[in-house]
BAVOVEX-371882 format. One record per residue (C-alpha): residue number from 0; x, y, z. Coordinates in Angstrom, 1 decimal, padded with zeros to 4 digits, m for minus. Layout:
<pator><i>NUM</i><east>X</east><north>Y</north><up>Z</up></pator>
...
//
This chain:
<pator><i>0</i><east>008.6</east><north>m009.9</north><up>m013.8</up></pator>
<pator><i>1</i><east>007.0</east><north>m008.7</north><up>m010.5</up></pator>
<pator><i>2</i><east>006.5</east><north>m005.2</north><up>m009.3</up></pator>
<pator><i>3</i><east>007.7</east><north>m004.7</north><up>m005.8</up></pator>
<pator><i>4</i><east>007.1</east><north>m001.9</north><up>m003.3</up></pator>
<pator><i>5</i><east>009.8</east><north>m001.8</north><up>m000.6</up></pator>
<pator><i>6</i><east>009.1</east><north>000.1</north><up>002.6</up></pator>
<pator><i>7</i><east>006.9</east><north>002.8</north><up>001.0</up></pator>
<pator><i>8</i><east>006.2</east><north>005.8</north><up>003.1</up></pator>
<pator><i>9</i><east>004.3</east><north>008.9</north><up>002.0</up></pator>
<pator><i>10</i><east>004.1</east><north>012.0</north><up>004.1</up></pator>
<pator><i>11</i><east>002.1</east><north>015.1</north><up>003.5</up></pator>
<pator><i>12</i><east>002.4</east><north>018.5</north><up>005.2</up></pator>
<pator><i>13</i><east>m000.7</east><north>019.5</north><up>007.2</up></pator>
<pator><i>14</i><east>m001.8</east><north>023.1</north><up>006.5</up></pator>
<pator><i>15</i><east>m002.1</east><north>024.3</north><up>010.0</up></pator>
<pator><i>16</i><east>m000.6</east><north>026.9</north><up>012.3</up></pator>
<pator><i>17</i><east>001.9</east><north>024.4</north><up>013.6</up></pator>
<pator><i>18</i><east>002.8</east><north>022.6</north><up>010.4</up></pator>
<pator><i>19</i><east>003.7</east><north>019.0</north><up>010.8</up></pator>
<pator><i>20</i><east>003.8</east><north>015.8</north><up>008.7</up></pator>
<pator><i>21</i><east>001.0</east><north>013.4</north><up>008.3</up></pator>
<pator><i>22</i><east>001.9</east><north>009.9</north><up>007.2</up></pator>
<pator><i>23</i><east>m000.7</east><north>008.6</north><up>004.7</up></pator>
<pator><i>24</i><east>001.3</east><north>005.4</north><up>004.2</up></pator>
<pator><i>25</i><east>003.9</east><north>004.1</north><up>006.7</up></pator>
<pator><i>26</i><east>006.5</east><north>001.5</north><up>005.7</up></pator>
<pator><i>27</i><east>004.4</east><north>m000.7</north><up>003.3</up></pator>
<pator><i>28</i><east>005.9</east><north>m003.5</north><up>001.3</up></pator>
<pator><i>29</i><east>003.9</east><north>m005.2</north><up>m001.4</up></pator>
<pator><i>30</i><east>004.7</east><north>m007.5</north><up>m004.4</up></pator>
<pator><i>31</i><east>002.5</east><north>m007.8</north><up>m007.4</up></pator>
<pator><i>32</i><east>003.0</east><north>m011.1</north><up>m009.4</up></pator>
<pator><i>33</i><east>001.9</east><north>m011.8</north><up>m012.9</up></pator>
<pator><i>34</i><east>m001.4</east><north>m013.8</north><up>m013.2</up></pator>
<pator><i>35</i><east>m002.7</east><north>m012.7</north><up>m009.8</up></pator>
<pator><i>36</i><east>m005.3</east><north>m010.4</north><up>m008.4</up></pator>
<pator><i>37</i><east>m004.5</east><north>m008.5</north><up>m005.1</up></pator>
<pator><i>38</i><east>m007.2</east><north>m006.7</north><up>m003.3</up></pator>
<pator><i>39</i><east>m006.5</east><north>m003.8</north><up>m000.9</up></pator>
<pator><i>40</i><east>m009.4</east><north>m003.1</north><up>001.4</up></pator>
<pator><i>41</i><east>m010.1</east><north>m001.1</north><up>004.5</up></pator>
<pator><i>42</i><east>m011.8</east><north>002.1</north><up>005.6</up></pator>
<pator><i>43</i><east>m011.5</east><north>005.3</north><up>003.7</up></pator>
<pator><i>44</i><east>m008.4</east><north>007.3</north><up>004.7</up></pator>
<pator><i>45</i><east>m006.4</east><north>004.1</north><up>005.4</up></pator>
<pator><i>46</i><east>m003.9</east><north>004.8</north><up>002.6</up></pator>
<pator><i>47</i><east>m005.1</east><north>002.3</north><up>000.0</up></pator>
<pator><i>48</i><east>m005.3</east><north>004.8</north><up>m002.9</up></pator>
<pator><i>49</i><east>m001.9</east><north>006.4</north><up>m002.0</up></pator>
<pator><i>50</i><east>m000.3</east><north>002.9</north><up>m002.2</up></pator>
<pator><i>51</i><east>m001.9</east><north>002.3</north><up>m005.6</up></pator>
<pator><i>52</i><east>m000.8</east><north>005.7</north><up>m006.9</up></pator>
<pator><i>53</i><east>002.8</east><north>005.2</north><up>m005.7</up></pator>
<pator><i>54</i><east>003.0</east><north>001.7</north><up>m007.3</up></pator>
<pator><i>55</i><east>001.5</east><north>002.9</north><up>m010.6</up></pator>
<pator><i>56</i><east>004.1</east><north>005.7</north><up>m011.0</up></pator>
<pator><i>57</i><east>001.7</east><north>008.5</north><up>m010.3</up></pator>
<pator><i>58</i><east>003.0</east><north>009.6</north><up>m006.9</up></pator>
<pator><i>59</i><east>006.6</east><north>009.6</north><up>m005.7</up></pator>
<pator><i>60</i><east>007.1</east><north>008.1</north><up>m002.2</up></pator>
<pator><i>61</i><east>008.7</east><north>010.1</north><up>000.5</up></pator>
<pator><i>62</i><east>010.7</east><north>007.0</north><up>001.4</up></pator>
<pator><i>63</i><east>011.1</east><north>003.6</north><up>m000.1</up></pator>
<pator><i>64</i><east>011.3</east><north>002.2</north><up>m003.6</up></pator>
<pator><i>65</i><east>009.1</east><north>000.7</north><up>m006.3</up></pator>
<pator><i>66</i><east>011.1</east><north>m001.8</north><up>m008.2</up></pator>
<pator><i>67</i><east>010.4</east><north>m003.1</north><up>m011.8</up></pator>
<pator><i>68</i><east>013.1</east><north>m005.2</north><up>m013.6</up></pator>
<pator><i>69</i><east>015.3</east><north>m004.6</north><up>m010.5</up></pator>
<pator><i>70</i><east>015.2</east><north>m000.8</north><up>m011.1</up></pator>
<pator><i>71</i><east>013.4</east><north>001.9</north><up>m009.0</up></pator>
<pator><i>72</i><east>010.8</east><north>003.4</north><up>m011.4</up></pator>
<pator><i>73</i><east>011.2</east><north>006.8</north><up>m009.6</up></pator>
<pator><i>74</i><east>014.9</east><north>007.0</north><up>m010.6</up></pator>
<pator><i>75</i><east>013.6</east><north>007.6</north><up>m014.2</up></pator>
<pator><i>76</i><east>013.2</east><north>011.0</north><up>m015.7</up></pator>
<pator><i>77</i><east>009.6</east><north>012.2</north><up>m015.9</up></pator>
<pator><i>78</i><east>009.4</east><north>011.5</north><up>m019.7</up></pator>
<pator><i>79</i><east>010.8</east><north>008.0</north><up>m019.3</up></pator>
<pator><i>80</i><east>008.4</east><north>007.3</north><up>m016.4</up></pator>
<pator><i>81</i><east>005.4</east><north>008.5</north><up>m018.5</up></pator>
<pator><i>82</i><east>006.4</east><north>006.2</north><up>m021.3</up></pator>
<pator><i>83</i><east>006.8</east><north>003.3</north><up>m018.9</up></pator>
<pator><i>84</i><east>003.3</east><north>003.9</north><up>m017.5</up></pator>
<pator><i>85</i><east>001.9</east><north>004.1</north><up>m021.0</up></pator>
<pator><i>86</i><east>003.6</east><north>000.9</north><up>m022.1</up></pator>
<pator><i>87</i><east>003.3</east><north>m001.4</north><up>m019.1</up></pator>
<pator><i>88</i><east>000.8</east><north>000.1</north><up>m016.6</up></pator>
<pator><i>89</i><east>m003.0</east><north>000.4</north><up>m017.0</up></pator>
<pator><i>90</i><east>m004.6</east><north>002.7</north><up>m014.4</up></pator>
<pator><i>91</i><east>m008.4</east><north>002.8</north><up>m013.7</up></pator>
<pator><i>92</i><east>m008.8</east><north>006.0</north><up>m011.6</up></pator>
<pator><i>93</i><east>m011.5</east><north>006.5</north><up>m009.0</up></pator>
<pator><i>94</i><east>m013.0</east><north>009.6</north><up>m010.7</up></pator>
<pator><i>95</i><east>m014.3</east><north>010.2</north><up>m014.2</up></pator>
<pator><i>96</i><east>m011.5</east><north>011.1</north><up>m016.6</up></pator>
<pator><i>97</i><east>m013.1</east><north>011.2</north><up>m020.0</up></pator>
<pator><i>98</i><east>m012.1</east><north>013.8</north><up>m022.6</up></pator>
<pator><i>99</i><east>m015.5</east><north>015.2</north><up>m023.5</up></pator>
<pator><i>100</i><east>m014.6</east><north>016.4</north><up>m027.0</up></pator>
<pator><i>101</i><east>m013.7</east><north>012.9</north><up>m028.0</up></pator>
<pator><i>102</i><east>m016.1</east><north>010.0</north><up>m028.6</up></pator>
<pator><i>103</i><east>m015.9</east><north>006.7</north><up>m026.7</up></pator>
<pator><i>104</i><east>m013.6</east><north>004.9</north><up>m029.2</up></pator>
<pator><i>105</i><east>m011.3</east><north>007.9</north><up>m029.3</up></pator>
<pator><i>106</i><east>m011.1</east><north>008.0</north><up>m025.5</up></pator>
<pator><i>107</i><east>m010.3</east><north>004.3</north><up>m025.4</up></pator>
<pator><i>108</i><east>m007.5</east><north>004.8</north><up>m028.0</up></pator>
<pator><i>109</i><east>m005.8</east><north>007.6</north><up>m026.1</up></pator>
<pator><i>110</i><east>m002.9</east><north>005.5</north><up>m024.9</up></pator>
<pator><i>111</i><east>m001.9</east><north>005.2</north><up>m028.6</up></pator>
<pator><i>112</i><east>m002.8</east><north>008.8</north><up>m029.5</up></pator>
<pator><i>113</i><east>m000.6</east><north>010.3</north><up>m026.8</up></pator>
<pator><i>114</i><east>002.6</east><north>009.1</north><up>m028.4</up></pator>
<pator><i>115</i><east>001.4</east><north>009.2</north><up>m032.0</up></pator>
<pator><i>116</i><east>001.4</east><north>005.4</north><up>m032.2</up></pator>
<pator><i>117</i><east>m000.5</east><north>003.8</north><up>m035.0</up></pator>
<pator><i>118</i><east>m003.2</east><north>001.3</north><up>m034.0</up></pator>
<pator><i>119</i><east>m003.3</east><north>m001.7</north><up>m036.3</up></pator>
<pator><i>120</i><east>m006.3</east><north>m003.7</north><up>m037.3</up></pator>
<pator><i>121</i><east>m005.8</east><north>m006.2</north><up>m034.4</up></pator>
<pator><i>122</i><east>m005.8</east><north>m003.3</north><up>m031.9</up></pator>
<pator><i>123</i><east>m009.0</east><north>m001.9</north><up>m033.3</up></pator>
<pator><i>124</i><east>m010.5</east><north>m005.4</north><up>m033.2</up></pator>
<pator><i>125</i><east>m009.4</east><north>m005.6</north><up>m029.5</up></pator>
<pator><i>126</i><east>m011.1</east><north>m002.3</north><up>m028.8</up></pator>
<pator><i>127</i><east>m014.4</east><north>m003.6</north><up>m030.2</up></pator>
<pator><i>128</i><east>m014.0</east><north>m006.8</north><up>m028.2</up></pator>
<pator><i>129</i><east>m013.5</east><north>m004.8</north><up>m025.0</up></pator>
<pator><i>130</i><east>m016.6</east><north>m002.7</north><up>m025.7</up></pator>
<pator><i>131</i><east>m018.5</east><north>m006.0</north><up>m026.0</up></pator>
<pator><i>132</i><east>m017.0</east><north>m007.7</north><up>m022.9</up></pator>
<pator><i>133</i><east>m017.8</east><north>m004.6</north><up>m020.8</up></pator>
<pator><i>134</i><east>m021.3</east><north>m004.3</north><up>m022.1</up></pator>
<pator><i>135</i><east>m020.9</east><north>m001.0</north><up>m023.8</up></pator>
<pator><i>136</i><east>m021.0</east><north>m002.2</north><up>m027.4</up></pator>
<pator><i>137</i><east>m022.8</east><north>000.2</north><up>m029.7</up></pator>
<pator><i>138</i><east>m021.5</east><north>003.3</north><up>m027.8</up></pator>
<pator><i>139</i><east>m018.2</east><north>003.7</north><up>m029.7</up></pator>
<pator><i>140</i><east>m019.4</east><north>006.8</north><up>m031.5</up></pator>
<pator><i>141</i><east>m021.1</east><north>008.3</north><up>m028.5</up></pator>
<pator><i>142</i><east>m019.7</east><north>011.3</north><up>m026.6</up></pator>
<pator><i>143</i><east>m019.1</east><north>011.0</north><up>m022.8</up></pator>
<pator><i>144</i><east>m021.9</east><north>013.4</north><up>m022.0</up></pator>
<pator><i>145</i><east>m024.3</east><north>010.8</north><up>m023.4</up></pator>
<pator><i>146</i><east>m023.1</east><north>008.1</north><up>m021.1</up></pator>
<pator><i>147</i><east>m024.1</east><north>007.1</north><up>m017.6</up></pator>
<pator><i>148</i><east>m021.6</east><north>007.1</north><up>m014.8</up></pator>
<pator><i>149</i><east>m021.3</east><north>003.3</north><up>m015.0</up></pator>
<pator><i>150</i><east>m020.8</east><north>003.4</north><up>m018.7</up></pator>
<pator><i>151</i><east>m018.0</east><north>006.1</north><up>m018.3</up></pator>
<pator><i>152</i><east>m016.3</east><north>003.8</north><up>m015.7</up></pator>
<pator><i>153</i><east>m016.4</east><north>000.9</north><up>m018.1</up></pator>
<pator><i>154</i><east>m015.0</east><north>003.1</north><up>m020.9</up></pator>
<pator><i>155</i><east>m012.1</east><north>004.0</north><up>m018.6</up></pator>
<pator><i>156</i><east>m011.5</east><north>000.3</north><up>m017.9</up></pator>
<pator><i>157</i><east>m011.3</east><north>m000.4</north><up>m021.6</up></pator>
<pator><i>158</i><east>m008.8</east><north>002.5</north><up>m022.1</up></pator>
<pator><i>159</i><east>m006.6</east><north>001.2</north><up>m019.2</up></pator>
<pator><i>160</i><east>m006.2</east><north>m002.2</north><up>m020.8</up></pator>
<pator><i>161</i><east>m006.2</east><north>m001.5</north><up>m024.5</up></pator>
<pator><i>162</i><east>m002.4</east><north>m002.0</north><up>m024.7</up></pator>
<pator><i>163</i><east>m002.5</east><north>m005.2</north><up>m022.7</up></pator>
<pator><i>164</i><east>m000.5</east><north>m003.8</north><up>m019.8</up></pator>
<pator><i>165</i><east>001.6</east><north>m006.0</north><up>m017.5</up></pator>
<pator><i>166</i><east>000.1</east><north>m004.3</north><up>m014.5</up></pator>
<pator><i>167</i><east>m003.4</east><north>m003.1</north><up>m013.9</up></pator>
<pator><i>168</i><east>m004.3</east><north>m000.7</north><up>m011.1</up></pator>
<pator><i>169</i><east>m008.0</east><north>m000.3</north><up>m010.3</up></pator>
<pator><i>170</i><east>m009.1</east><north>002.3</north><up>m007.8</up></pator>
<pator><i>171</i><east>m012.7</east><north>001.6</north><up>m006.7</up></pator>
<pator><i>172</i><east>m013.5</east><north>000.4</north><up>m010.2</up></pator>
<pator><i>173</i><east>m017.1</east><north>m000.5</north><up>m009.2</up></pator>
<pator><i>174</i><east>m017.9</east><north>002.6</north><up>m007.1</up></pator>
<pator><i>175</i><east>m020.9</east><north>003.7</north><up>m009.2</up></pator>
<pator><i>176</i><east>m022.0</east><north>000.4</north><up>m010.7</up></pator>
<pator><i>177</i><east>m025.0</east><north>m001.8</north><up>m009.9</up></pator>
<pator><i>178</i><east>m024.6</east><north>m005.4</north><up>m008.8</up></pator>
<pator><i>179</i><east>m024.8</east><north>m006.9</north><up>m012.3</up></pator>
<pator><i>180</i><east>m022.1</east><north>m004.5</north><up>m013.7</up></pator>
<pator><i>181</i><east>m020.0</east><north>m004.9</north><up>m010.6</up></pator>
<pator><i>182</i><east>m019.9</east><north>m008.6</north><up>m011.3</up></pator>
<pator><i>183</i><east>m019.0</east><north>m007.9</north><up>m014.9</up></pator>
<pator><i>184</i><east>m016.0</east><north>m005.7</north><up>m013.9</up></pator>
<pator><i>185</i><east>m014.6</east><north>m008.0</north><up>m011.4</up></pator>
<pator><i>186</i><east>m014.9</east><north>m011.0</north><up>m013.8</up></pator>
<pator><i>187</i><east>m013.2</east><north>m008.9</north><up>m016.4</up></pator>
<pator><i>188</i><east>m010.3</east><north>m008.0</north><up>m014.1</up></pator>
<pator><i>189</i><east>m010.0</east><north>m011.6</north><up>m013.0</up></pator>
<pator><i>190</i><east>m009.8</east><north>m012.7</north><up>m016.6</up></pator>
<pator><i>191</i><east>m007.1</east><north>m010.1</north><up>m017.3</up></pator>
<pator><i>192</i><east>m005.0</east><north>m011.7</north><up>m014.5</up></pator>
<pator><i>193</i><east>m005.7</east><north>m015.2</north><up>m015.9</up></pator>
<pator><i>194</i><east>m004.3</east><north>m013.9</north><up>m019.2</up></pator>
<pator><i>195</i><east>m001.0</east><north>m012.9</north><up>m017.4</up></pator>
<pator><i>196</i><east>m001.5</east><north>m009.4</north><up>m015.9</up></pator>
<pator><i>197</i><east>m000.8</east><north>m008.5</north><up>m012.3</up></pator>
<pator><i>198</i><east>m003.9</east><north>m006.7</north><up>m011.0</up></pator>
<pator><i>199</i><east>m004.2</east><north>m004.5</north><up>m007.9</up></pator>
<pator><i>200</i><east>m007.7</east><north>m003.5</north><up>m006.9</up></pator>
<pator><i>201</i><east>m008.6</east><north>m000.9</north><up>m004.2</up></pator>
<pator><i>202</i><east>m012.2</east><north>m001.5</north><up>m003.2</up></pator>
<pator><i>203</i><east>m014.8</east><north>m001.5</north><up>m000.4</up></pator>
<pator><i>204</i><east>m016.7</east><north>m004.3</north><up>m002.1</up></pator>
<pator><i>205</i><east>m016.7</east><north>m007.4</north><up>000.0</up></pator>
<pator><i>206</i><east>m017.5</east><north>m009.5</north><up>m003.0</up></pator>
<pator><i>207</i><east>m014.1</east><north>m008.7</north><up>m004.5</up></pator>
<pator><i>208</i><east>m012.5</east><north>m011.4</north><up>m002.3</up></pator>
<pator><i>209</i><east>m014.2</east><north>m014.0</north><up>m004.5</up></pator>
<pator><i>210</i><east>m012.0</east><north>m012.9</north><up>m007.5</up></pator>
<pator><i>211</i><east>m008.8</east><north>m012.4</north><up>m005.6</up></pator>
<pator><i>212</i><east>m005.7</east><north>m014.5</north><up>m005.0</up></pator>
<pator><i>213</i><east>m005.1</east><north>m012.5</north><up>m001.8</up></pator>
<pator><i>214</i><east>m006.9</east><north>m009.8</north><up>000.2</up></pator>
<pator><i>215</i><east>m004.9</east><north>m007.3</north><up>002.3</up></pator>
<pator><i>216</i><east>m006.4</east><north>m004.8</north><up>004.7</up></pator>
<pator><i>217</i><east>m005.0</east><north>m001.4</north><up>005.3</up></pator>
<pator><i>218</i><east>m005.6</east><north>000.8</north><up>008.4</up></pator>
<pator><i>219</i><east>m003.8</east><north>004.0</north><up>009.5</up></pator>
<pator><i>220</i><east>m001.3</east><north>003.8</north><up>006.6</up></pator>
<pator><i>221</i><east>m000.2</east><north>000.2</north><up>007.3</up></pator>
<pator><i>222</i><east>m001.1</east><north>m003.3</north><up>006.0</up></pator>
<pator><i>223</i><east>m002.6</east><north>m005.1</north><up>009.0</up></pator>
//
């Protein structure tokens, strides 16, 4: 089942003497299909992250709808929307979002912990496989303070996909990675799509196009 954005607009109020609205995103429509990688590119400030946040259920649009199973996800109550995100969406944020009192494995398992779900042996095995595939095997007992920025980013990727989400949203997932690990991450996201997920990547990396089914450019809040 695809996830569709219909005529999304997001306006923010400027904090100025003469308050007015600023449109970060203006009438954007986008459809994410299973088994595909969509890349959003363009200069900073063009609206890419805002689109990703609206499609992933993190930021309500000012106008427009985000449809999943023919229903607008923003018609759900907050608790229902949170459960939907936990069950079907995997979000890789731009910044570092580790909980520093937990070790790497505990951080990865957070999507289960949040709703007191029990992780079975297959899930624990998947977590170990993700650590291996993302080249952070052996760090499961380490605390975030012991990890480099790149290792923290790869831990966040493992956490986002541990529940095999239908939709993966990656906001600059290689922003602090070297060339070798950038390749590892893009190959991983491509493989997630090949296994059936719909993947949306926001990135400045030109090499991302090699892993994408389509590349879309944003400027001034519009897809151009």
